C-alpha positions as YAML, in Angstrom:
chain: A
units: angstrom
residues:
- id: 1
  name: MET
  ca: [-49.94, 179.06, 279.69]
- id: 2
  name: ALA
  ca: [-49.52, 182.50, 278.78]
- id: 3
  name: PRO
  ca: [-49.15, 183.73, 275.01]
- id: 4
  name: GLY
  ca: [-45.59, 184.06, 274.02]
- id: 5
  name: ARG
  ca: [-43.12, 182.99, 271.34]
- id: 6
  name: ARG
  ca: [-41.15, 179.29, 272.37]
- id: 7
  name: THR
  ca: [-38.44, 177.41, 270.62]
- id: 8
  name: GLN
  ca: [-38.82, 173.45, 271.14]
- id: 9
  name: PRO
  ca: [-35.89, 171.34, 269.82]
- id: 10
  name: VAL
  ca: [-37.27, 168.06, 268.33]
- id: 11
  name: GLY
  ca: [-34.39, 166.34, 266.85]
- id: 12
  name: ASP
  ca: [-33.54, 164.97, 263.62]
- id: 13
  name: LEU
  ca: [-36.37, 165.01, 260.94]
- id: 14
  name: THR
  ca: [-35.78, 162.55, 258.10]
- id: 15
  name: LEU
  ca: [-37.68, 163.76, 255.18]
- id: 16
  name: GLU
  ca: [-39.74, 162.71, 252.35]
- id: 17
  name: SER
  ca: [-36.90, 162.21, 250.37]
- id: 18
  name: GLY
  ca: [-34.90, 160.25, 252.38]
- id: 19
  name: GLN
  ca: [-32.47, 163.26, 253.41]
- id: 20
  name: VAL
  ca: [-31.95, 164.29, 257.74]
- id: 21
  name: LEU
  ca: [-32.22, 167.40, 258.69]
- id: 22
  name: GLU
  ca: [-30.44, 167.60, 261.45]
- id: 23
  name: GLY
  ca: [-31.29, 169.23, 264.92]
- id: 24
  name: VAL
  ca: [-34.71, 170.74, 263.89]
- id: 25
  name: ARG
  ca: [-36.01, 173.27, 266.32]
- id: 26
  name: VAL
  ca: [-39.79, 174.82, 266.28]
- id: 27
  name: THR
  ca: [-41.08, 177.81, 267.28]
- id: 28
  name: TYR
  ca: [-44.69, 178.08, 268.27]
- id: 29
  name: GLN
  ca: [-46.97, 179.85, 270.53]
- id: 30
  name: THR
  ca: [-49.50, 179.05, 272.79]
- id: 31
  name: TRP
  ca: [-53.09, 180.03, 274.97]
- id: 32
  name: GLY
  ca: [-54.46, 178.30, 277.54]
- id: 33
  name: ARG
  ca: [-53.57, 174.97, 279.24]
- id: 34
  name: LEU
  ca: [-53.55, 171.38, 278.18]
- id: 35
  name: ASN
  ca: [-56.33, 169.62, 280.87]
- id: 36
  name: GLU
  ca: [-55.38, 166.45, 283.06]
- id: 37
  name: ALA
  ca: [-56.94, 164.37, 280.34]
- id: 38
  name: GLU
  ca: [-54.65, 165.93, 277.43]
- id: 39
  name: ASP
  ca: [-57.82, 166.06, 275.50]
- id: 40
  name: ASN
  ca: [-58.51, 169.43, 274.55]
- id: 41
  name: ALA
  ca: [-55.38, 170.68, 272.33]
- id: 42
  name: VAL
  ca: [-56.13, 172.73, 269.02]
- id: 43
  name: LEU
  ca: [-53.54, 173.24, 266.39]
- id: 44
  name: VAL
  ca: [-53.92, 176.29, 264.50]
- id: 45
  name: LEU
  ca: [-51.86, 176.22, 261.35]
- id: 46
  name: HIS
  ca: [-50.85, 179.23, 259.65]
- id: 47
  name: ALA
  ca: [-50.64, 180.02, 255.53]
- id: 48
  name: LEU
  ca: [-47.61, 180.74, 253.20]
- id: 49
  name: THR
  ca: [-46.27, 183.64, 254.99]
- id: 50
  name: GLY
  ca: [-47.72, 183.66, 257.97]
- id: 51
  name: ASP
  ca: [-46.07, 182.53, 261.69]
- id: 52
  name: SER
  ca: [-47.02, 181.29, 265.15]
- id: 53
  name: HIS
  ca: [-48.64, 184.58, 266.24]
- id: 54
  name: VAL
  ca: [-52.24, 183.98, 265.68]
- id: 55
  name: VAL
  ca: [-54.11, 186.71, 267.82]
- id: 56
  name: GLY
  ca: [-51.97, 189.66, 269.92]
- id: 57
  name: PRO
  ca: [-50.52, 192.94, 269.50]
- id: 58
  name: ARG
  ca: [-47.13, 193.56, 267.95]
- id: 59
  name: GLY
  ca: [-44.26, 193.08, 270.27]
- id: 60
  name: PRO
  ca: [-40.50, 193.01, 270.46]
- id: 61
  name: ASP
  ca: [-39.98, 189.87, 268.73]
- id: 62
  name: GLN
  ca: [-43.07, 189.78, 266.85]
- id: 63
  name: PRO
  ca: [-43.50, 192.59, 264.06]
- id: 64
  name: THR
  ca: [-46.87, 191.86, 263.29]
- id: 65
  name: GLU
  ca: [-50.29, 192.10, 264.84]
- id: 66
  name: GLY
  ca: [-51.84, 188.34, 264.67]
- id: 67
  name: TRP
  ca: [-53.56, 187.33, 261.59]
- id: 68
  name: TRP
  ca: [-56.65, 185.61, 262.59]
- id: 69
  name: PRO
  ca: [-57.64, 188.24, 265.46]
- id: 70
  name: GLY
  ca: [-60.45, 187.29, 267.48]
- id: 71
  name: LEU
  ca: [-60.35, 183.63, 266.78]
- id: 72
  name: VAL
  ca: [-58.64, 182.44, 270.32]
- id: 73
  name: GLY
  ca: [-58.71, 183.84, 273.87]
- id: 74
  name: PRO
  ca: [-61.20, 183.82, 276.60]
- id: 75
  name: GLY
  ca: [-64.77, 184.12, 274.94]
- id: 76
  name: CYS
  ca: [-63.57, 183.62, 271.60]
- id: 77
  name: PRO
  ca: [-64.76, 181.20, 269.28]
- id: 78
  name: VAL
  ca: [-61.76, 178.90, 270.41]
- id: 79
  name: ASP
  ca: [-62.10, 179.62, 274.01]
- id: 80
  name: SER
  ca: [-58.65, 179.47, 275.79]
- id: 81
  name: ASP
  ca: [-60.47, 179.28, 278.99]
- id: 82
  name: GLU
  ca: [-61.26, 175.95, 277.72]
- id: 83
  name: TRP
  ca: [-58.76, 174.86, 274.94]
- id: 84
  name: PHE
  ca: [-54.97, 174.71, 274.74]
- id: 85
  name: VAL
  ca: [-54.36, 176.13, 271.47]
- id: 86
  name: VAL
  ca: [-50.56, 175.52, 269.60]
- id: 87
  name: ALA
  ca: [-49.31, 177.28, 266.88]
- id: 88
  name: PRO
  ca: [-46.26, 176.50, 265.09]
- id: 89
  name: ALA
  ca: [-44.31, 178.44, 262.56]
- id: 90
  name: VAL
  ca: [-43.67, 176.63, 259.52]
- id: 91
  name: LEU
  ca: [-40.47, 174.17, 259.02]
- id: 92
  name: GLY
  ca: [-38.81, 176.32, 256.17]
- id: 93
  name: GLY
  ca: [-40.27, 179.31, 256.57]
- id: 94
  name: CYS
  ca: [-38.42, 182.42, 258.89]
- id: 95
  name: GLY
  ca: [-40.73, 182.53, 261.86]
- id: 96
  name: GLY
  ca: [-38.03, 180.87, 264.17]
- id: 97
  name: THR
  ca: [-38.55, 177.22, 262.74]
- id: 98
  name: THR
  ca: [-35.67, 175.68, 261.28]
- id: 99
  name: GLY
  ca: [-35.65, 177.16, 257.61]
- id: 100
  name: PRO
  ca: [-32.62, 178.59, 255.13]
- id: 101
  name: ALA
  ca: [-31.54, 181.47, 257.51]
- id: 102
  name: SER
  ca: [-30.84, 178.92, 260.33]
- id: 103
  name: ALA
  ca: [-28.01, 177.85, 261.56]
- id: 104
  name: ALA
  ca: [-26.77, 174.46, 259.65]
- id: 105
  name: PRO
  ca: [-24.36, 172.12, 261.47]
- id: 106
  name: ASP
  ca: [-21.39, 173.87, 260.00]
- id: 107
  name: GLY
  ca: [-22.54, 176.58, 262.07]
- id: 108
  name: ARG
  ca: [-23.18, 178.91, 258.78]
- id: 109
  name: PRO
  ca: [-26.93, 179.64, 257.36]
- id: 110
  name: TYR
  ca: [-28.13, 176.95, 255.44]
- id: 111
  name: GLY
  ca: [-28.94, 178.89, 252.48]
- id: 112
  name: SER
  ca: [-28.48, 177.45, 249.27]
- id: 113
  name: CYS
  ca: [-28.04, 173.84, 250.92]
- id: 114
  name: PHE
  ca: [-31.47, 173.81, 252.73]
- id: 115
  name: PRO
  ca: [-33.36, 170.36, 251.15]
- id: 116
  name: ARG
  ca: [-36.00, 170.39, 249.39]
- id: 117
  name: ILE
  ca: [-38.86, 169.92, 251.72]
- id: 118
  name: THR
  ca: [-42.92, 168.94, 251.33]
- id: 119
  name: VAL
  ca: [-45.85, 169.59, 253.02]
- id: 120
  name: ARG
  ca: [-46.03, 166.01, 254.91]
- id: 121
  name: ASP
  ca: [-42.68, 166.80, 255.97]
- id: 122
  name: GLN
  ca: [-43.78, 169.97, 257.30]
- id: 123
  name: VAL
  ca: [-46.59, 168.01, 259.29]
- id: 124
  name: ARG
  ca: [-44.17, 165.58, 260.40]
- id: 125
  name: ALA
  ca: [-41.94, 168.49, 262.37]
- id: 126
  name: GLU
  ca: [-45.32, 169.55, 263.66]
- id: 127
  name: ALA
  ca: [-45.99, 166.16, 265.18]
- id: 128
  name: LEU
  ca: [-42.33, 166.54, 267.04]
- id: 129
  name: LEU
  ca: [-43.79, 169.23, 268.64]
- id: 130
  name: ALA
  ca: [-46.74, 168.02, 269.31]
- id: 131
  name: ASP
  ca: [-44.79, 164.80, 271.14]
- id: 132
  name: ALA
  ca: [-42.59, 167.07, 272.74]
- id: 133
  name: LEU
  ca: [-45.48, 169.09, 274.42]
- id: 134
  name: GLY
  ca: [-47.22, 165.86, 275.40]
- id: 135
  name: ILE
  ca: [-50.02, 166.03, 272.95]
- id: 136
  name: ARG
  ca: [-51.12, 162.56, 272.21]
- id: 137
  name: SER
  ca: [-54.19, 163.80, 269.59]
- id: 138
  name: PHE
  ca: [-55.90, 167.23, 268.97]
- id: 139
  name: ALA
  ca: [-59.59, 168.07, 269.44]
- id: 140
  name: LEU
  ca: [-59.33, 170.39, 266.40]
- id: 141
  name: VAL
  ca: [-57.03, 171.04, 263.63]
- id: 142
  name: VAL
  ca: [-57.54, 173.91, 261.50]
- id: 143
  name: GLY
  ca: [-55.87, 175.91, 258.92]
- id: 144
  name: GLY
  ca: [-56.53, 178.06, 255.78]
- id: 145
  name: SER
  ca: [-54.43, 177.98, 252.50]
- id: 146
  name: VAL
  ca: [-51.41, 176.15, 252.75]
- id: 147
  name: GLY
  ca: [-52.36, 175.89, 256.51]
- id: 148
  name: GLY
  ca: [-55.30, 174.36, 255.21]
- id: 149
  name: MET
  ca: [-52.87, 171.89, 253.25]
- id: 150
  name: ARG
  ca: [-51.31, 170.95, 256.60]
- id: 151
  name: ALA
  ca: [-54.94, 170.58, 258.39]
- id: 152
  name: LEU
  ca: [-55.64, 168.09, 255.76]
- id: 153
  name: GLU
  ca: [-52.14, 166.12, 255.33]
- id: 154
  name: TRP
  ca: [-52.65, 165.74, 259.25]
- id: 155
  name: ALA
  ca: [-55.97, 164.34, 258.98]
- id: 156
  name: VAL
  ca: [-55.09, 162.00, 256.47]
- id: 157
  name: THR
  ca: [-51.41, 160.79, 257.50]
- id: 158
  name: LEU
  ca: [-51.87, 160.87, 261.34]
- id: 159
  name: PRO
  ca: [-55.61, 159.75, 261.39]
- id: 160
  name: GLY
  ca: [-55.67, 158.73, 265.28]
- id: 161
  name: ARG
  ca: [-54.46, 161.91, 266.43]
- id: 162
  name: VAL
  ca: [-56.93, 164.12, 264.82]
- id: 163
  name: ARG
  ca: [-60.78, 164.31, 266.08]
- id: 164
  name: ARG
  ca: [-61.94, 167.03, 264.33]
- id: 165
  name: CYS
  ca: [-60.36, 168.55, 261.05]
- id: 166
  name: VAL
  ca: [-61.04, 172.26, 259.27]
- id: 167
  name: VAL
  ca: [-59.79, 172.64, 255.98]
- id: 168
  name: LEU
  ca: [-60.51, 176.29, 254.83]
- id: 169
  name: ALA
  ca: [-59.77, 177.55, 251.49]
- id: 170
  name: ALA
  ca: [-57.45, 174.51, 250.45]
- id: 171
  name: GLY
  ca: [-57.37, 171.56, 248.14]
- id: 172
  name: ALA
  ca: [-56.64, 167.71, 247.93]
- id: 173
  name: ALA
  ca: [-53.29, 168.96, 245.63]
- id: 174
  name: ALA
  ca: [-51.73, 171.55, 244.10]
- id: 175
  name: THR
  ca: [-53.21, 172.39, 240.66]
- id: 176
  name: ALA
  ca: [-51.40, 173.10, 237.42]
- id: 177
  name: ASP
  ca: [-52.80, 176.31, 237.71]
- id: 178
  name: GLN
  ca: [-51.45, 176.98, 241.44]
- id: 179
  name: ILE
  ca: [-48.12, 175.55, 240.67]
- id: 180
  name: ALA
  ca: [-48.12, 177.70, 236.91]
- id: 181
  name: TRP
  ca: [-48.39, 180.98, 239.12]
- id: 182
  name: SER
  ca: [-45.44, 179.66, 241.40]
- id: 183
  name: VAL
  ca: [-43.02, 179.25, 239.02]
- id: 184
  name: PRO
  ca: [-42.73, 183.17, 237.88]
- id: 185
  name: GLN
  ca: [-42.64, 184.26, 241.35]
- id: 186
  name: GLN
  ca: [-39.61, 181.76, 241.92]
- id: 187
  name: HIS
  ca: [-37.83, 182.87, 238.83]
- id: 188
  name: ALA
  ca: [-38.27, 186.64, 239.83]
- id: 189
  name: VAL
  ca: [-36.36, 185.55, 243.47]
- id: 190
  name: ARG
  ca: [-33.50, 183.59, 242.01]
- id: 191
  name: LEU
  ca: [-32.67, 186.24, 238.97]
- id: 192
  name: ASP
  ca: [-32.38, 188.80, 240.89]
- id: 193
  name: PRO
  ca: [-28.68, 189.85, 240.96]
- id: 194
  name: ALA
  ca: [-28.74, 189.88, 244.61]
- id: 195
  name: PHE
  ca: [-29.58, 186.50, 244.89]
- id: 196
  name: HIS
  ca: [-26.23, 184.81, 244.72]
- id: 197
  name: GLY
  ca: [-27.71, 181.31, 244.21]
- id: 198
  name: GLY
  ca: [-29.19, 181.78, 247.48]
- id: 199
  name: ASP
  ca: [-26.22, 182.30, 249.66]
- id: 200
  name: TYR
  ca: [-26.63, 186.13, 250.22]
- id: 201
  name: TYR
  ca: [-26.27, 186.17, 254.16]
- id: 202
  name: PRO
  ca: [-25.76, 188.40, 255.92]
- id: 203
  name: GLY
  ca: [-26.79, 191.04, 253.04]
- id: 204
  name: PRO
  ca: [-30.36, 191.68, 252.67]
- id: 205
  name: GLY
  ca: [-30.71, 189.57, 249.39]
- id: 206
  name: PRO
  ca: [-33.20, 189.46, 246.35]
- id: 207
  name: ARG
  ca: [-35.35, 192.14, 247.99]
- id: 208
  name: GLN
  ca: [-36.59, 193.38, 244.34]
- id: 209
  name: GLY
  ca: [-37.14, 189.93, 243.48]
- id: 210
  name: LEU
  ca: [-39.10, 189.00, 246.24]
- id: 211
  name: ALA
  ca: [-41.08, 192.15, 246.01]
- id: 212
  name: ILE
  ca: [-42.25, 191.15, 242.37]
- id: 213
  name: ALA
  ca: [-42.99, 187.50, 243.68]
- id: 214
  name: ARG
  ca: [-45.44, 189.15, 246.12]
- id: 215
  name: GLN
  ca: [-47.28, 191.23, 243.56]
- id: 216
  name: ILE
  ca: [-47.69, 187.99, 241.10]
- id: 217
  name: ALA
  ca: [-48.96, 186.19, 244.22]
- id: 218
  name: HIS
  ca: [-51.16, 188.65, 245.76]
- id: 219
  name: ALA
  ca: [-53.01, 189.35, 242.44]
- id: 220
  name: THR
  ca: [-54.11, 185.91, 242.77]
- id: 221
  name: TYR
  ca: [-55.18, 185.90, 246.62]
- id: 222
  name: ARG
  ca: [-57.76, 188.78, 245.29]
- id: 223
  name: SER
  ca: [-60.96, 188.73, 242.84]
- id: 224
  name: ALA
  ca: [-60.99, 190.32, 239.90]
- id: 225
  name: GLU
  ca: [-64.43, 191.81, 240.97]
- id: 226
  name: GLU
  ca: [-62.78, 193.06, 243.74]
- id: 227
  name: LEU
  ca: [-59.62, 194.32, 242.36]
- id: 228
  name: ALA
  ca: [-62.13, 195.96, 239.84]
- id: 229
  name: LEU
  ca: [-64.44, 197.50, 242.63]
- id: 230
  name: ARG
  ca: [-61.73, 199.02, 244.40]
- id: 231
  name: PHE
  ca: [-59.27, 200.47, 241.30]
- id: 232
  name: GLY
  ca: [-60.69, 200.02, 238.13]
- id: 233
  name: ARG
  ca: [-58.58, 202.23, 235.51]
- id: 234
  name: ASP
  ca: [-57.89, 204.57, 238.02]
- id: 235
  name: GLY
  ca: [-54.46, 206.54, 238.51]
- id: 236
  name: GLN
  ca: [-52.97, 206.62, 241.85]
- id: 237
  name: ALA
  ca: [-53.55, 209.93, 243.61]
- id: 238
  name: GLY
  ca: [-51.81, 212.66, 241.99]
- id: 239
  name: GLU
  ca: [-50.26, 210.78, 239.18]
- id: 240
  name: ASP
  ca: [-51.43, 210.09, 235.25]
- id: 241
  name: PRO
  ca: [-50.55, 206.59, 233.88]
- id: 242
  name: LEU
  ca: [-50.76, 207.98, 230.15]
- id: 243
  name: ARG
  ca: [-47.89, 210.06, 231.13]
- id: 244
  name: GLY
  ca: [-45.47, 207.64, 232.92]
- id: 245
  name: GLY
  ca: [-47.88, 207.49, 236.37]
- id: 246
  name: ARG
  ca: [-48.98, 204.37, 238.26]
- id: 247
  name: TYR
  ca: [-52.18, 203.26, 238.29]
- id: 248
  name: ALA
  ca: [-53.80, 202.38, 241.53]
- id: 249
  name: VAL
  ca: [-53.91, 198.97, 241.45]
- id: 250
  name: GLN
  ca: [-49.85, 199.28, 240.47]
- id: 251
  name: SER
  ca: [-49.40, 200.82, 243.78]
- id: 252
  name: TYR
  ca: [-51.63, 198.70, 245.45]
- id: 253
  name: LEU
  ca: [-49.44, 195.59, 244.40]
- id: 254
  name: GLU
  ca: [-46.20, 197.60, 245.06]
- id: 255
  name: HIS
  ca: [-47.50, 197.99, 248.27]
- id: 256
  name: HIS
  ca: [-47.82, 194.71, 249.21]
- id: 257
  name: GLY
  ca: [-44.49, 193.75, 247.92]
- id: 258
  name: ALA
  ca: [-42.72, 196.06, 250.13]
- id: 259
  name: LYS
  ca: [-44.58, 195.07, 252.88]
- id: 260
  name: LEU
  ca: [-43.37, 191.75, 252.77]
- id: 261
  name: VAL
  ca: [-39.99, 192.47, 251.81]
- id: 262
  name: ARG
  ca: [-39.83, 194.18, 255.44]
- id: 263
  name: ARG
  ca: [-40.54, 190.97, 257.44]
- id: 264
  name: PHE
  ca: [-39.91, 187.97, 255.16]
- id: 265
  name: ASP
  ca: [-36.56, 186.07, 253.92]
- id: 266
  name: ALA
  ca: [-36.17, 185.12, 250.16]
- id: 267
  name: ASN
  ca: [-34.85, 181.74, 250.25]
- id: 268
  name: ALA
  ca: [-37.75, 180.82, 253.19]
- id: 269
  name: TYR
  ca: [-40.21, 182.01, 250.18]
- id: 270
  name: LEU
  ca: [-38.87, 179.73, 247.73]
- id: 271
  name: VAL
  ca: [-38.85, 176.74, 250.22]
- id: 272
  name: LEU
  ca: [-42.50, 177.20, 251.04]
- id: 273
  name: THR
  ca: [-43.61, 177.37, 247.44]
- id: 274
  name: GLU
  ca: [-42.01, 174.66, 246.26]
- id: 275
  name: ALA
  ca: [-43.49, 172.70, 249.28]
- id: 276
  name: MET
  ca: [-46.89, 173.67, 248.45]
- id: 277
  name: ASN
  ca: [-46.37, 172.69, 245.04]
- id: 278
  name: SER
  ca: [-45.27, 169.14, 246.44]
- id: 279
  name: HIS
  ca: [-49.15, 169.26, 248.11]
- id: 280
  name: ASP
  ca: [-50.97, 165.83, 247.12]
- id: 281
  name: VAL
  ca: [-52.61, 163.90, 249.56]
- id: 282
  name: GLY
  ca: [-52.83, 160.83, 247.43]
- id: 283
  name: ARG
  ca: [-48.98, 160.59, 246.55]
- id: 284
  name: ASP
  ca: [-48.23, 157.21, 246.86]
- id: 285
  name: ARG
  ca: [-51.51, 156.23, 248.46]
- id: 286
  name: GLY
  ca: [-53.49, 154.99, 245.87]
- id: 287
  name: GLY
  ca: [-54.42, 158.49, 244.83]
- id: 288
  name: VAL
  ca: [-56.49, 161.00, 246.29]
- id: 289
  name: ASP
  ca: [-59.74, 159.40, 247.03]
- id: 290
  name: ALA
  ca: [-58.53, 156.61, 248.60]
- id: 291
  name: ALA
  ca: [-56.19, 158.98, 250.41]
- id: 292
  name: LEU
  ca: [-59.61, 160.67, 251.53]
- id: 293
  name: ARG
  ca: [-60.81, 157.67, 252.83]
- id: 294
  name: ARG
  ca: [-58.16, 157.42, 255.70]
- id: 295
  name: ILE
  ca: [-59.53, 159.95, 257.57]
- id: 296
  name: THR
  ca: [-61.59, 159.51, 260.53]
- id: 297
  name: ALA
  ca: [-61.70, 162.75, 262.15]
- id: 298
  name: GLU
  ca: [-65.02, 164.60, 261.27]
- id: 299
  name: LEU
  ca: [-63.96, 166.96, 258.53]
- id: 300
  name: THR
  ca: [-65.42, 170.28, 257.91]
- id: 301
  name: VAL
  ca: [-64.15, 172.17, 254.28]
- id: 302
  name: ALA
  ca: [-64.65, 175.43, 253.39]
- id: 303
  name: VAL
  ca: [-64.74, 177.18, 250.59]
- id: 304
  name: VAL
  ca: [-64.61, 180.66, 249.12]
- id: 305
  name: SER
  ca: [-67.18, 181.80, 246.51]
- id: 306
  name: SER
  ca: [-64.53, 184.10, 244.70]
- id: 307
  name: ASP
  ca: [-61.22, 182.39, 245.16]
- id: 308
  name: ARG
  ca: [-59.65, 181.82, 241.97]
- id: 309
  name: LEU
  ca: [-56.22, 180.32, 243.62]
- id: 310
  name: PHE
  ca: [-58.11, 177.51, 245.34]
- id: 311
  name: THR
  ca: [-61.45, 177.29, 244.00]
- id: 312
  name: PRO
  ca: [-64.84, 176.08, 245.15]
- id: 313
  name: ALA
  ca: [-64.30, 172.78, 242.90]
- id: 314
  name: ASP
  ca: [-60.91, 172.10, 244.70]
- id: 315
  name: GLY
  ca: [-62.51, 172.27, 248.05]
- id: 316
  name: ALA
  ca: [-65.55, 170.19, 246.75]
- id: 317
  name: VAL
  ca: [-63.03, 167.42, 245.95]
- id: 318
  name: VAL
  ca: [-61.86, 167.30, 249.77]
- id: 319
  name: ALA
  ca: [-65.75, 167.01, 250.91]
- id: 320
  name: ARG
  ca: [-65.92, 163.62, 248.74]
- id: 321
  name: SER
  ca: [-64.31, 162.06, 252.17]
- id: 322
  name: PRO
  ca: [-66.62, 159.64, 253.60]
- id: 323
  name: ALA
  ca: [-65.53, 161.81, 256.55]
- id: 324
  name: CYS
  ca: [-66.90, 165.44, 255.74]
- id: 325
  name: ARG
  ca: [-69.33, 166.67, 257.53]
- id: 326
  name: GLU
  ca: [-69.98, 170.01, 256.38]
- id: 327
  name: LEU
  ca: [-69.24, 171.86, 253.18]
- id: 328
  name: ALA
  ca: [-69.63, 175.64, 253.24]
- id: 329
  name: THR
  ca: [-69.34, 178.52, 251.27]
- id: 330
  name: ILE
  ca: [-67.67, 181.50, 252.63]
- id: 331
  name: ASP
  ca: [-69.65, 184.03, 250.77]
- id: 332
  name: SER
  ca: [-67.40, 187.22, 249.90]
- id: 333
  name: PRO
  ca: [-65.80, 189.42, 246.71]
- id: 334
  name: TYR
  ca: [-62.57, 189.20, 248.36]
- id: 335
  name: GLY
  ca: [-61.40, 185.99, 246.93]
- id: 336
  name: HIS
  ca: [-58.65, 183.54, 248.74]
- id: 337
  name: ASP
  ca: [-57.85, 186.26, 251.46]
- id: 338
  name: ALA
  ca: [-61.62, 185.79, 252.29]
- id: 339
  name: PHE
  ca: [-60.70, 183.29, 254.78]
- id: 340
  name: LEU
  ca: [-58.31, 186.38, 256.97]
- id: 341
  name: VAL
  ca: [-60.74, 188.79, 256.04]
- id: 342
  name: GLU
  ca: [-64.44, 187.39, 256.46]
- id: 343
  name: THR
  ca: [-64.19, 186.51, 259.97]
- id: 344
  name: ASP
  ca: [-67.35, 185.89, 261.10]
- id: 345
  name: GLN
  ca: [-67.58, 183.51, 258.45]
- id: 346
  name: VAL
  ca: [-64.85, 181.87, 259.10]
- id: 347
  name: PHE
  ca: [-65.40, 181.78, 262.88]
- id: 348
  name: ALA
  ca: [-68.83, 180.66, 262.72]
- id: 349
  name: ILE
  ca: [-67.41, 177.48, 261.06]
- id: 350
  name: VAL
  ca: [-64.60, 177.04, 263.18]
- id: 351
  name: ALA
  ca: [-66.99, 177.36, 266.42]
- id: 352
  name: ARG
  ca: [-69.52, 175.03, 264.78]
- id: 353
  name: ALA
  ca: [-66.90, 172.36, 263.91]
- id: 354
  name: LEU
  ca: [-65.41, 172.57, 267.36]
- id: 355
  name: ARG
  ca: [-68.00, 172.29, 269.38]
- id: 356
  name: GLY
  ca: [-70.01, 169.14, 266.96]
- id: 357
  name: ASP
  ca: [-72.85, 171.46, 266.31]
- id: 358
  name: PRO
  ca: [-75.40, 170.17, 263.78]
- id: 359
  name: VAL
  ca: [-74.17, 171.18, 260.56]
- id: 360
  name: PRO
  ca: [-76.86, 173.74, 258.31]
- id: 361
  name: GLU
  ca: [-78.84, 171.47, 256.00]
- id: 362
  name: GLU
  ca: [-77.44, 173.45, 252.98]
- id: 363
  name: ASN
  ca: [-73.94, 172.66, 254.01]
- id: 364
  name: ARG
  ca: [-74.38, 169.33, 254.07]
- id: 365
  name: PRO
  ca: [-71.92, 167.39, 251.59]
- id: 366
  name: ARG
  ca: [-73.80, 165.62, 248.88]
- id: 367
  name: GLY
  ca: [-72.50, 163.41, 246.40]
- id: 368
  name: PRO
  ca: [-70.98, 159.79, 246.43]
- id: 369
  name: ALA
  ca: [-69.80, 160.13, 250.35]
- id: 370
  name: ALA
  ca: [-73.23, 161.80, 250.94]
- id: 371
  name: THR
  ca: [-75.81, 159.98, 253.01]
- id: 372
  name: ALA
  ca: [-78.20, 157.93, 250.56]
- id: 373
  name: THR
  ca: [-81.30, 160.48, 251.26]
- id: 374
  name: GLY
  ca: [-79.18, 163.23, 249.86]
- id: 375
  name: PRO
  ca: [-79.12, 164.61, 246.09]
- id: 376
  name: ALA
  ca: [-76.86, 163.89, 243.88]
- id: 377
  name: THR
  ca: [-75.04, 166.57, 242.43]
- id: 378
  name: PRO
  ca: [-72.74, 169.09, 245.07]
- id: 379
  name: ALA
  ca: [-74.18, 171.77, 246.76]
- id: 380
  name: LEU
  ca: [-72.31, 175.02, 247.24]
- id: 381
  name: VAL
  ca: [-74.24, 177.21, 249.29]
- id: 382
  name: ALA
  ca: [-73.26, 180.55, 251.00]
- id: 383
  name: GLY
  ca: [-72.80, 180.79, 254.77]
- id: 384
  name: PRO
  ca: [-73.96, 183.72, 256.93]
- id: 385
  name: SER
  ca: [-73.45, 186.80, 255.32]
- id: 386
  name: LEU
  ca: [-71.34, 189.18, 256.73]
- id: 387
  name: TRP
  ca: [-53.68, 187.13, 252.60]
...
């Protein structure tokens, strides 16, 4: 099956809240073919403002290049000659899957009427897509950041349908710190005069508010070390901050805010950040550790050494699952975005998990879930040297 965006109707979806979202459609992209045994499917899950376009160039219906270039394709770590790769656009976003800009049953955009959804709701929509494609189980489910939240939720909610799972730069539940960073982002969008309570279609909507939200978020995606090395206290070229000009780091954040505004919907940003805040695999399951014990897939967890949004400690909690076979550290100064930047390290971890290769001794998880011969304290060791 050749790469290309498709949209699949998956029917009505009963949300975790009990509300029914009617006529859900999921947009997705595939590489490779499902084999006769139907056991070679791989699910790749994007982060907060990503989409189904994992690899490949821009195109008529694709405004950006693939966000994980080199991961999927002939001879790549996830070889499309061997594996059938599926990448859905998330429920509630603006990548083609049903979201707040989609037509509601009355024919008008949902806007402010789009229901609040959770990570579990997003996973249920992805499972309905898998059903429609004839995929009974996945050889591997992999995702980073919010995609990592969904990958973990897949392994907990649908253990019989996941054989291997890779969780990159994510935790078992959204922390107070993560929620605290998202709140001013949401306020920035909602307080923009162009927001109109979320019913701004067909207008451009709260562009300034969304740009500010992205600036706040992007500062958490990178590390203090990287920002200091790249920008320091320098002014933007040709500008003097002491005479009303901008700092270089200010210009950098403004660039990323403007970049997101050109391709993303503000309502979708709100829906997705609220879904991210809902993340808690232990909710109604007896707590996080009880939920992690439900996992039957071979679990790989990878953290980023300099991540200040999803910290190494957050990932170590996920690695307490008895199913965890590897706890790796991506050694990088790039902060949270390293799961997109440090592709050599990330792809090596994904390939090892997919093939079931032996885990380096230093990456074997330690602590309560480890074997009796392992040390008592967790070991977070850097992986190979080198959004």
